[in-house]
C-alpha positions in Angstrom: 19.8 19.3 -14.1 16.5 18.2 -15.3 13.4 19.8 -14.1 12.2 16.6 -12.3 15.6 15.8 -10.4 15.8 15.8 -6.9 17.5 15.2 -3.7 14.0 13.6 -2.3 11.0 12.2 -4.0 8.3 10.9 -1.6 5.4 8.8 -2.9 2.1 9.6 -1.1 0.6 12.8 0.4 -1.0 10.9 3.3 0.0 11.8 6.8 3.6 9.6 6.5 4.5 11.1 3.1 3.8 14.8 4.2 5.7 13.9 7.2 8.7 12.5 5.2 8.6 15.8 3.0 8.5 18.4 5.8 11.7 16.5 7.5 13.6 16.5 4.3 12.5 20.1 3.4 13.5 21.2 6.8 17.2 19.9 6.0 17.2 22.0 2.8 16.7 19.4 0.5 15.0 19.3 -2.7 12.0 17.8 -1.8 9.0 16.3 -4.7 5.7 14.7 -3.4 3.9 12.7 -6.4 0.3 11.5 -5.6 -2.0 9.6 -7.7 -5.0 11.3 -6.5 -6.1 15.0 -6.8 -5.6 15.6 -3.4 -4.8 13.1 -0.4 -8.0 10.7 0.2 -7.1 7.9 2.0 -6.8 6.8 5.4 -5.3 10.2 7.0 -8.4 12.2 6.1 -11.1 9.7 6.6 -9.4 9.4 10.3 -10.7 11.1 13.8 -7.7 13.5 13.7 -6.5 12.4 17.0 -2.6 12.4 17.9 -2.6 10.3 21.1 0.3 9.8 23.6 -1.8 8.1 26.2 -2.7 5.4 24.3 0.5 3.9 22.8 2.3 0.8 24.0 5.4 1.5 26.3 8.6 1.7 23.7 9.0 2.4 19.9 5.4 3.8 19.8 5.1 5.4 22.5 8.8 7.3 21.9 7.3 8.2 18.7 4.3 9.5 19.7 6.2 12.2 22.5 8.2 12.9 19.3 5.2 13.6 17.2 3.7 15.8 19.7 6.3 18.1 19.8 6.4 18.3 15.9 2.8 19.0 16.0 3.0 21.8 17.8 5.8 23.3 15.7 3.8 22.7 12.7 0.3 23.2 13.9 2.0 26.9 14.6 3.8 27.3 11.3 1.0 26.0 9.5 -1.6 27.7 11.2 -3.6 24.5 12.0 -6.6 24.5 14.1 -4.4 21.7 16.5 -6.8 21.7 19.9 -4.3 20.9 22.6 -6.3 20.4 25.6 -6.3 16.4 25.5 -8.3 13.4 25.6 -10.7 11.8 27.8 -11.0 8.5 28.2 -14.3 7.7 30.2 -15.0 4.5 32.1 -18.6 3.2 32.1 -18.3 -0.1 34.3 -16.6 -1.0 37.5 -14.0 -2.8 35.0 -13.0 -0.3 33.2 -12.6 1.9 36.4 -10.6 -0.5 37.7 -8.2 -0.7 34.8 -7.8 3.0 34.6 -7.1 3.4 38.5 -4.4 0.6 37.9 -3.1 2.2 34.8 -2.6 5.2 37.0 -1.2 3.8 40.1 1.1 1.6 37.9 2.1 2.2 34.4 1.7 5.7 34.1 3.9 6.1 37.1 6.4 3.9 35.6 6.3 4.8 32.2 5.9 8.9 32.6 2.5 9.3 31.2 1.1 12.2 32.1 -2.2 11.7 32.8 -5.0 12.4 35.5 -7.9 10.7 36.5 -11.2 12.8 37.4 -13.7 11.7 39.7 -16.5 13.0 41.6 -16.3 16.8 41.7 -13.4 16.6 38.9 -16.0 14.5 36.9 -19.0 16.7 37.5 -17.1 19.9 36.5 -16.7 18.5 33.2 -19.0 20.4 30.4 -21.5 21.5 33.1 -21.9 18.0 34.5 -22.3 16.6 31.1 -20.7 13.1 31.5 -21.7 12.5 35.0 -23.4 9.3 34.2 -20.0 7.7 33.9 -18.0 6.6 36.9 -14.2 8.1 36.2 -12.3 9.9 33.2 -8.6 9.4 32.4 -7.9 13.0 31.0 -4.8 12.5 28.7 -2.7 15.6 28.9 -0.2 15.3 26.0 -2.9 14.6 23.5 -3.5 16.4 20.4 -6.2 16.7 17.8 -7.2 18.3 14.2 -9.7 17.8 11.6 -7.9 15.8 9.2 -9.5 16.7 6.0 -8.6 20.4 6.5 -5.3 19.9 8.3 -3.9 18.0 5.2 -4.6 20.6 2.4 -3.2 23.1 4.6 -0.1 21.4 5.1 0.8 20.9 1.6 0.0 24.4 1.2 2.7 25.1 3.9 5.4 23.2 2.7 4.9 24.1 -1.1 4.7 28.2 0.3 7.3 27.9 3.0 9.7 25.2 1.9 9.6 24.9 -1.8 8.4 21.1 -1.6 6.7 20.6 -5.4 3.6 18.6 -5.4 2.5 16.4 -8.3 -1.3 15.5 -7.7 -2.9 13.1 -10.1 0.1 11.5 -10.8 0.5 7.8 -10.4 4.3 6.3 -9.8 4.5 3.0 -12.3 7.8 1.7 -11.1 10.7 2.7 -8.8 14.1 1.7 -9.9 17.2 3.0 -8.0 17.3 6.6 -8.4 14.3 6.6 -11.3 10.9 6.9 -10.9 8.7 6.5 -13.7 5.1 8.2 -13.5 2.4 9.5 -15.9 4.1 12.9 -15.4 7.4 11.5 -17.1 10.1 10.6 -15.4 11.9 11.8 -12.4 15.5 11.5 -10.8 15.8 11.5 -7.3 18.9 10.7 -5.2 16.7 9.1 -2.6 13.0 8.0 -2.9 10.6 7.1 -0.1 7.1 5.1 -0.9 4.3 6.0 1.6 1.8 4.3 -0.3 -0.6 3.6 2.7 -2.4 0.1 1.9 -1.8 -0.4 -1.7 0.8 -3.4 -1.6 0.1 -3.7 -5.4 1.1 -0.9 -7.3 4.8 -0.6 -6.1 7.4 -2.9 -4.8 4.9 -5.6 -4.7 7.4 -8.2 -4.0 9.1 -6.7 -1.2 6.0 -5.6 0.8 4.6 -9.3 0.1 7.4 -10.4 3.1 5.7 -8.2 5.6 2.4 -10.1 5.3 0.3 -6.9 5.5 -3.3 -6.7 5.7 -6.3 -4.3 5.1 -8.7 -2.8 7.7 -11.6 -1.4 7.0 -13.7 0.7 9.5 -17.1 2.8 9.2 -17.3 5.9 10.6 -20.1 9.0 10.8 -19.8 12.8 10.7 -22.6 13.8 13.0 -24.3 16.7 15.1 -25.4 16.6 18.4 -29.5 17.8 19.0 -27.9 19.4 22.2 -24.9 21.3 21.4 -21.9 20.6 23.2 -18.8 22.7 22.5 -16.5 19.6 22.9 -12.9 20.4 23.2 -11.1 17.3 23.5 -10.9 13.8 21.7 -13.2 11.3 23.3 -12.9 7.7 23.8 -14.2 4.9 26.3 -13.3 1.9 28.4 -13.8 0.0 25.4 -10.5 1.1 24.2 -8.7 0.0 27.1 -8.6 -3.7 25.2 -8.0 -1.7 21.5 -4.9 0.5 22.8 -1.2 -1.1 23.7 -1.0 1.5 27.0 -3.8 -0.7 28.4 -4.6 -4.0 26.5 -1.9 -6.1 28.4 -2.7 -4.8 32.0 -4.0 -7.9 34.1 -7.3 -5.7 34.5 -8.2 -5.9 30.7 -9.5 -9.4 30.8 -12.3 -8.3 33.0 -13.1 -6.1 30.6 -13.5 -8.4 28.1 -15.6 -10.9 30.0 -18.0 -8.1 30.5 -17.9 -7.3 26.9 -18.6 -11.1 25.4 -21.3 -11.1 28.2 -23.3 -8.1 27.7 -22.5 -7.1 23.7 -20.5 -9.9 22.2 -21.3 -8.1 19.2 -18.6 -5.5 19.9 -15.9 -7.6 20.0 -17.0 -9.5 17.0 -17.1 -6.1 15.0 -13.9 -4.6 16.4 -15.9 -2.0 17.8 -14.8 1.3 20.6 -15.7 4.1 20.3 -13.6 7.4 19.4 -15.1 10.7 19.1 -13.6 13.7 17.8 -14.5 17.3 17.5 -14.7 19.4 14.1 -14.4 22.9 14.2 -17.5 23.3 13.0 -19.6 22.2 15.9 -19.6 18.6 14.4 -18.1 15.5 16.0 -16.3 12.6 13.8 -17.8 9.2 15.3 -16.4 5.7 15.1 -15.3 3.0 14.4 -15.3 -0.7 14.0 -12.5 -3.1 12.3 -12.6 -5.4 9.9 -9.1 -7.3 8.4 -8.6 -8.6 5.5 -6.4 -9.4 2.1 -8.5 -6.8 1.0 -11.9 -5.2 2.4 -15.5 -4.9 0.4 -17.2 -1.5 -0.2 -19.8 -2.3 1.9 -21.2 -1.1 5.6 -23.5 -2.3 7.6 -26.4 -0.4 9.4 -26.7 -2.3 12.5 -22.8 -1.7 12.9 -23.7 2.3 12.6 -26.4 1.6 14.6 -24.4 0.2 17.2 -21.8 3.3 17.1 -24.5 5.9 17.5 -26.0 3.9 20.4 -22.5 3.8 22.1 -22.0 7.8 21.0 -25.5 8.8 22.3 -24.8 7.2 25.7 -21.4 8.5 26.0 -22.5 12.1 25.1 -25.6 12.0 26.6 -27.6 13.2 24.1 -29.6 12.4 20.4 -27.3 12.8 17.1 -27.9 14.0 13.6 -25.8 12.0 10.8 -24.3 13.8 8.5 -22.1 11.6 6.7 -21.1 8.5 6.3 -17.8 6.5 5.2 -15.6 4.0 5.1 -11.9 4.3 6.3 -9.4 1.9 5.1 -5.8 1.6 6.1 -2.6 -0.9 6.1 -2.8 -3.2 8.9 -1.5 -6.4 11.0 2.4 -6.4 9.4 5.2 -7.4 11.5 4.8 -5.0 14.0 3.1 -1.3 14.2 4.9 0.0 11.3 7.7 -1.2 9.2 10.7 0.7 7.5 12.2 -1.3 4.5 15.0 -0.9 2.5 13.4 -2.0 -0.6 16.4 -1.2 -3.3 19.3 1.1 -3.7 18.2 4.3 -2.8 14.3 3.5 -2.4 13.0 2.7 1.4 9.5 2.3 1.7 8.0 3.0 5.3 4.6 1.4 6.0 1.5 1.9 9.0 0.3 -1.5 10.1 -2.0 -0.1 12.6 -4.5 3.4 12.3 -1.9 5.7 14.3 -0.3 7.0 12.0 -1.5 10.8 13.2 0.0 9.9 16.4 3.3 8.7 15.6 3.8 9.7 11.8 5.5 13.1 12.2 8.2 11.3 14.5 8.5 8.2 12.4 9.1 10.5 9.1 11.8 12.8 10.7 13.7 9.4 12.1 13.5 7.9 8.8 15.2 11.0 7.1 17.6 11.4 9.7 18.6 7.7 9.2 18.8 8.2 5.3 21.2 11.2 6.0 23.3 9.5 8.3 21.9 11.5 11.3 20.5 8.6 13.6 19.5 5.1 13.2 16.6 3.8 11.4 13.3 3.3 13.4 12.6 0.2 14.4 9.1 -1.0 15.9 11.3 -3.6 18.2 11.3 -2.5 21.5 15.5 -1.8 22.1 
């Protein structure tokens, strides 16, 4: 048997690729991972590290997020990840945002079993010594988790290699895949099954097969910052702006009043697709963003005006001035036929793509279900509601 033979070869070491590698290794498969960078550099380390259940739309995404929640807890313990499990806080800044959260708690949350609580009055005042009392209410998502992606992904790589014998080939570009034959800059690999998790790169591999999905790319502006007045934040933070972006809320009748208010008072937020997210790092800093620009490709240039909007929103929400430490552009695959695609691209070759920025929230579950289907243990995951 060649040293490059394996049961499962995964292309890409982002969170989707690692999820599939873990799912295969847990089943005793010989797993190899090829990644063209020296380390994960794509969407999976440029994000907030928020693994949200609360924001997911009822149906497949909510199911995957719930499954992923348990998998994150298991992986976090096994790999020694600094996984925050205190949940998320979604703050209502206006009457319209509060009305939506109240309607969500009274209706969909109960119908679909979202584990949430609405904090008002004394409960809101008790958060972080009253730091957030300038808001009207806060939705506490009890099932939400958060980690620091740029440190967590290398830890997961180390854990998979050390505990499960997964072989990683970094700085290795996969040139083409044909059946069980994978041609790379490190030689030819032969694998019983190949899973391609190549993120927003739709041209290097399987270009014709992926073209039928008509996927786009989303670029977003993000920051790492430090509050001048320290805040030992332990929750992922969102605002009512997220209610017009996330599927759990966006189709509720009350969301339209928020859209009208945004268009009347701050139309630039809608123009640039801005909704505030903030995540704590283990080092007392915050990851802050983001904006959304969609297209077939994205330019490399960030707009200072967008960063200023993000900073102003964050300073108001967090109740203090920020010192910006880093700025960067996030990029992820977006706007395909659904929130994700699992595509039988060729004999023995499966492509798995996210079409939203929710890979951290659902990726572990998606990897588990795809590998199970490959081995005949379950149905193929689909983005369509049953």
